[in-house]
C-alpha positions in Angstrom: 30.7 -78.9 -2.0 29.3 -77.0 0.9 30.5 -73.7 -0.5 28.9 -74.4 -3.9 25.6 -75.2 -2.2 25.7 -71.8 -0.3 26.2 -69.9 -3.6 23.4 -71.8 -5.2 21.0 -70.7 -2.5 21.7 -66.9 -2.8 19.0 -64.9 -4.6 19.9 -62.2 -7.4 18.5 -60.3 -10.4 18.3 -61.8 -13.8 19.1 -59.7 -16.9 15.4 -59.5 -17.8 14.5 -58.3 -14.3 17.2 -55.7 -14.4 16.0 -54.4 -17.8 12.4 -54.2 -16.6 13.5 -52.3 -13.5 15.5 -49.8 -15.6 12.6 -49.3 -17.9 10.2 -48.6 -15.1 12.7 -46.2 -13.6 13.0 -44.4 -16.9 9.3 -44.1 -17.3 9.0 -42.6 -13.8 11.8 -40.2 -14.4 10.3 -39.1 -17.7 6.9 -38.6 -16.1 8.6 -36.5 -13.4 10.5 -34.4 -15.9 7.3 -33.9 -17.9 5.4 -32.6 -14.9 8.4 -30.3 -14.1 8.5 -29.0 -17.6 4.8 -28.2 -17.7 5.0 -26.5 -14.3 8.0 -24.6 -15.5 6.2 -23.5 -18.7 3.2 -22.5 -16.7 5.3 -20.4 -14.3 7.0 -18.7 -17.3 3.6 -17.9 -18.8 2.2 -16.6 -15.6 5.3 -14.5 -15.1 4.8 -13.0 -18.6 1.1 -12.3 -17.9 1.9 -10.7 -14.6 4.5 -8.5 -16.2 2.0 -7.5 -19.0 -0.7 -6.7 -16.5 1.7 -4.5 -14.5 2.9 -2.8 -17.6 -0.7 -2.0 -18.6 -1.6 -0.7 -15.1 1.5 1.5 -15.1 0.9 3.0 -18.5 -2.8 3.5 -17.8 -2.0 5.3 -14.5 0.4 7.6 -16.3 -2.0 8.6 -19.0 -4.9 9.0 -16.5 -2.9 11.3 -14.3 -2.2 13.6 -17.2 -5.9 13.5 -18.3 -7.0 14.6 -14.8 -4.6 17.6 -15.0 -5.8 18.7 -18.5 -6.7 22.4 -18.4 -5.4 22.8 -14.8 -5.3 26.6 -14.1 -5.9 27.3 -17.8 -9.3 25.8 -18.7 -10.9 29.2 -18.9 -8.2 30.5 -21.1 -8.9 27.8 -23.7 -12.6 28.3 -23.5 -12.3 32.0 -24.2 -9.9 31.4 -27.2 -6.9 33.3 -25.9 -4.5 30.5 -26.5 -1.7 31.3 -28.9 -2.9 29.1 -31.8 -6.2 27.6 -32.9 -4.6 24.1 -32.6 -3.6 24.5 -29.0 -6.3 23.0 -26.7 -6.3 21.8 -23.1 -7.4 18.4 -24.3 -7.5 16.8 -27.8 -7.8 13.4 -29.4 -7.0 11.9 -32.8 -9.0 9.0 -33.9 -7.2 6.2 -35.7 -4.0 8.2 -35.4 -1.7 5.3 -36.5 -3.8 4.1 -39.5 -4.4 0.7 -37.7 -7.2 1.8 -35.4 -5.2 3.1 -32.3 -6.1 6.6 -31.1 -3.9 9.5 -29.8 -4.5 11.7 -26.7 -3.1 15.1 -26.0 -3.3 17.2 -22.8 -2.0 20.7 -21.9 -1.9 22.2 -18.4 0.0 24.5 -16.1 2.5 22.9 -13.8 2.5 25.0 -10.7 5.3 23.0 -9.1 7.5 25.3 -11.1 6.1 28.8 -10.6 6.9 32.4 -9.7 4.4 35.1 -8.7 4.4 38.4 -10.6 5.4 41.1 -8.2 2.6 43.3 -6.9 2.8 47.0 -8.0 3.4 49.8 -7.6 5.4 50.7 -9.5 3.4 49.6 -12.5 4.3 46.2 -14.0 2.2 46.2 -17.2 1.4 42.9 -19.0 2.2 44.3 -22.5 5.8 45.3 -21.7 8.8 43.1 -22.6 9.5 42.0 -19.0 7.6 41.2 -15.7 9.1 41.5 -12.3 8.8 38.3 -10.3 9.6 37.0 -6.9 12.1 34.4 -8.2 13.5 33.1 -11.5 15.0 29.8 -10.1 12.3 27.6 -11.6 12.7 28.7 -15.2 15.2 29.0 -18.1 15.5 31.0 -21.3 13.5 29.6 -24.2 11.0 27.8 -22.0 7.3 28.0 -22.5 5.2 29.3 -19.6 1.6 30.1 -18.7 0.6 33.3 -16.9 -2.3 32.1 -14.7 -4.8 33.7 -12.3 -4.9 32.1 -8.9 -7.8 34.1 -7.6 -10.6 36.4 -8.7 -10.9 38.4 -10.8 -10.3 35.9 -13.6 -9.5 32.8 -11.5 -8.5 30.0 -13.9 -7.8 32.4 -16.8 -4.4 32.1 -18.4 -2.3 32.7 -21.5 0.9 31.2 -22.9 4.2 32.9 -23.7 7.8 32.1 -24.3 10.7 33.3 -22.0 13.2 35.2 -24.1 15.5 36.1 -21.3 16.1 35.5 -17.5 17.2 38.5 -15.5 18.5 37.4 -12.1 19.7 39.5 -9.2 18.1 41.6 -6.5 15.2 42.5 -8.8 14.5 39.3 -10.8 12.6 39.6 -14.0 11.3 37.3 -16.7 11.5 38.7 -20.2 8.7 37.7 -22.6 9.5 40.1 -25.4 6.3 40.7 -27.5 8.6 41.6 -30.4 9.2 37.8 -30.8 5.8 37.6 -32.5 3.4 34.7 -33.0 2.6 32.1 -32.0 3.8 32.7 -28.4 4.7 36.3 -27.9 2.0 38.3 -29.9 2.6 42.0 -30.5 1.5 43.8 -27.3 1.0 40.3 -25.7 -2.5 40.4 -27.0 -3.0 36.8 -26.2 -3.1 37.9 -22.5 -5.5 40.8 -22.9 -8.4 39.1 -21.2 -6.5 37.6 -18.2 -8.9 39.3 -15.7 -11.9 37.6 -17.4 -13.6 41.0 -18.1 -11.8 42.0 -21.3 -9.0 43.8 -19.4 -5.6 43.1 -18.0 -5.5 45.4 -15.0 -5.0 42.5 -12.6 -1.6 41.5 -14.1 0.5 42.8 -11.2 -2.0 42.6 -8.3 0.0 39.8 -6.7 -2.5 37.1 -7.8 -1.0 36.3 -11.2 1.9 33.8 -11.5 4.0 32.2 -14.1 3.8 28.4 -14.2 5.6 25.9 -16.5 3.7 25.1 -19.7 3.2 21.4 -19.9 1.9 19.5 -22.9 2.0 15.7 -23.3 0.7 13.4 -26.0 0.5 9.6 -26.0 0.2 7.2 -29.0 1.2 3.7 -30.2 4.0 4.0 -32.8 2.3 3.8 -36.2 4.7 1.4 -38.0 6.9 -0.4 -35.4 5.8 -4.0 -35.1 7.0 -4.2 -31.6 4.0 -2.2 -30.4 5.7 0.8 -28.8 3.7 3.0 -26.5 5.2 6.5 -26.9 4.9 9.9 -25.2 5.8 13.3 -26.5 6.9 15.6 -23.7 5.9 18.6 -25.8 2.5 17.4 -26.8 3.5 16.7 -30.4 2.6 20.3 -31.3 5.4 20.7 -33.8 3.2 21.3 -36.8 1.5 24.4 -35.6 3.7 25.7 -32.8 7.3 25.0 -33.8 7.9 22.4 -31.1 10.2 19.5 -31.9 9.1 16.0 -32.9 10.3 14.2 -29.8 8.4 11.0 -29.2 10.1 8.7 -26.6 9.3 5.0 -26.0 7.6 4.2 -22.7 7.0 0.4 -23.2 6.8 -2.4 -25.7 4.0 -4.9 -26.5 1.1 -2.4 -26.8 -1.2 -3.2 -29.7 -4.2 -0.8 -29.3 -5.3 2.3 -27.5 -9.0 3.1 -27.8 -10.7 6.2 -26.5 -14.3 7.3 -26.0 -15.2 10.8 -24.9 -18.3 11.9 -22.9 -19.1 15.6 -23.3 -21.6 18.2 -22.1 -23.5 20.1 -24.7 -25.7 22.7 -23.2 -29.3 22.8 -24.6 -28.5 20.0 -27.0 -31.7 18.1 -28.0 -30.1 15.1 -29.9 -29.5 12.0 -27.8 -26.6 10.6 -29.8 -25.7 7.7 -27.5 -29.3 6.8 -26.6 -29.0 7.0 -22.8 -31.9 9.4 -22.4 -29.7 12.5 -21.7 -29.3 14.6 -24.9 -26.9 17.1 -23.2 -24.4 14.4 -22.1 -23.3 12.0 -24.8 -20.5 9.6 -25.6 -18.5 10.0 -28.8 -16.1 7.2 -30.0 -15.3 7.8 -33.7 -14.0 10.7 -35.8 -16.7 12.8 -34.1 -14.5 12.9 -30.9 -12.3 15.4 -32.7 -15.0 17.6 -34.1 -17.3 17.8 -31.1 -14.6 19.5 -29.1 -14.5 22.3 -31.7 -18.2 23.1 -31.0 -17.5 24.3 -27.5 -18.6 21.0 -25.8 -17.0 20.4 -22.5 -15.3 17.1 -21.8 -16.8 15.3 -18.8 -15.2 11.8 -18.9 -12.7 9.8 -21.0 -12.6 6.0 -21.3 -9.1 4.7 -21.9 -8.7 1.2 -23.2 -5.2 -0.2 -23.6 -4.5 -3.6 -25.1 -1.1 -5.3 -24.7 0.5 -8.7 -25.5 3.3 -10.7 -24.0 6.6 -9.8 -25.6 7.7 -13.4 -25.7 6.1 -16.3 -27.6 3.8 -18.6 -25.6 3.6 -22.1 -26.9 0.3 -23.8 -27.4 -1.7 -20.5 -27.5 -4.0 -20.2 -30.5 -6.1 -17.1 -30.1 -8.1 -16.1 -33.2 -9.2 -12.6 -32.3 -8.3 -9.7 -30.0 -10.9 -7.9 -27.9 -13.5 -5.7 -29.6 -13.8 -2.1 -28.5 -16.8 -1.4 -30.7 -20.6 -1.3 -30.6 -22.1 -2.1 -34.0 -25.4 -0.5 -32.9 -23.8 2.9 -32.3 -20.3 2.7 -33.8 -19.6 6.4 -33.3 -21.5 7.0 -30.0 -20.5 4.4 -27.4 -18.3 4.3 -24.3 -15.8 1.8 -25.8 -14.3 3.0 -29.0 -14.6 2.3 -32.8 -12.1 -0.5 -33.3 -13.2 -4.0 -34.2 -10.9 -6.6 -32.7 -8.1 -7.7 -35.0 -8.3 -11.3 -36.4 -4.9 -12.9 -35.7 -2.7 -14.7 -38.2 0.2 -17.0 -37.7 2.7 -14.1 -38.3 5.7 -14.0 -36.1 6.1 -11.4 -33.4 8.9 -9.8 -35.4 6.7 -9.3 -38.4 3.4 -8.0 -37.0 2.1 -6.0 -34.0 -0.4 -8.9 -33.6 0.4 -12.6 -33.4 -1.3 -15.8 -32.4 1.7 -16.8 -30.4 1.1 -14.2 -27.7 -1.3 -13.8 -24.8 -3.4 -10.6 -24.8 -4.7 -8.6 -21.9 -6.4 -5.2 -21.7 -7.2 -2.5 -19.2 -10.1 -0.2 -19.2 -10.5 3.0 -17.1 -13.0 5.9 -17.0 -11.4 9.1 -15.8 -13.2 12.4 -15.1 -11.9 15.7 -16.2 -11.3 17.6 -13.0 -10.6 21.0 -14.5 -12.8 21.2 -17.6 -16.4 20.6 -16.5 -16.5 17.2 -14.8 -19.8 16.8 -12.9 -21.7 19.3 -15.0 
């Protein structure tokens, strides 16, 4: 009897109490997992945004570096029209190059990190012969394009382009640039180099201040049809149509949806203030006129580069309706932004469209001065 009374006095949990406790524990666990899931999603989104911003910065820095080099050691050559073809320019743009609004930028310059000085005469080392004696041929190879550039006066900054037809190594190294190859690179008599001294002559060819440097041409675009948004670079400047170079676009990154350009130029004695800033000689161009104004002899001063990118993965709960405008409706062709109205987004999946409502968008904007083509005029 005593043992039974002891058991009766012991406390315990009823089935109802146990079920309530388990329910409360489940609610607490669900709440904790919900918070963890949201924090995890936020971390993934932030990681994708950080990756996108880093990608935009890297791409922008690469293009800006090339723009700053446009015309290096060759700007005078392009201004005096001694380049091998009319289509070859130190700097060029194509507005709406992909048919969807994105622009294309192209730069040409001399890369003096690969160079060789033409040996100082006597004996004579004339520019219109098939070969030139040089200090070294180690930086070059047969079939390569090169610039002959002036490093001091007379003619500092003048240059002309040619193609190496043969490398002659040994105690007397020479680069052959046979004028018998013909246009566009090796004109008969190397006439494209006839004004290298800047005074209508070429008597300075072998004075020890002319050197060969690697011909560098780069172009950047967003692939015109690939829905992944591929930013591409052509290591030959995409000059295939007019100069016989190959179509060699390579992918730099994914998730780029727009590249907008605006160009500020100097037009001496111009009286029309196209951009309305009170300075008629220095105006911004942002439409098709970017291409044509360069043909008038206007000197580029600055370029505004706008890049728009999106996260490459889907981001749940994001419902953006429109991407950033790069456009001024008051002056659509003469502003410092571009000429592309922001795209209205649909619910299309990432695989089916360059733009999607399921992505986050970021953009970078940089104004870069031309260091070799008239910046600061």
